[in-house]
Phi, psi and omega in degrees: 000133182285134174268096186299319181295314179293321178299315179298318179297316180295319179297324179287320184275334178228080186306331178301329179294328176291320178301319180281340182082026179292136179242134177273131179256328182208138180218086177230153182305323182284336182196133172241148178224133175221160178223155178231128179280141173299138175211141183304324182285357177252014187256165172244205183303147175061025174072021179270137175306134180297143177304326178295324177293318178297316179294327180295314179293323178294316181295316180295315181292319177296322177297320176297316179300313179299316180302318181290348180248012182295143175293155180304137178092355179279151182257346181168195183211157175213144180289128177246346177201143178212135179232127185237136168245120174268129185249331177197164184277153171247117185244002176192174176069225182232159164246131180250130177261127178240113185247141177222142178288134174263327180211130176238110181238184180284333184246334179221155172232129178253129184235139173248133183235125172265137175254124185236143174275182183297337178276357182084011179280135178291120180251348178187161176220135182233132172243126182228149176251128180247129174281139175274127181262000000 
C-alpha cells in the first residue's frame, strides 16, 4: 500500500523521485520501502530496467532511511559512497527497494538496500554511506 504522505514529502525534497514516479510504501527508522514501476522509457536493451533507474530508487530509499535515523540536531544527509551489485534483470512489474540501517553514527549512516522484483526475488543489493549534515 502506498504511503501518500511520505511519497509527497519525498517528491518535494527529492524532485527526481517524482520524475521517476517512485512511491513510498513504508517509512520507519528500522526499514523503508519504496517502489518503481517498470516503464519502457526507463529501460536498456531487451526491455530491462536500466541500472541507473535501479540505483536511483535504491539511493532515494536509502537516503530516506538515513534521514529517519539522523542524530538530533542534524539538518540532512547526502550520499558519499554507493556500491551496487546487479543480480538479475527487471522486465516488468515493479522493483521494490527495502532499506535498513547497518550503522548509525554521529557523522555517517550506512544503509543496505535490497532490490526485489514482484516475485520477491533479489535483483540487486546496494550498500551506501550517507554523510550526516
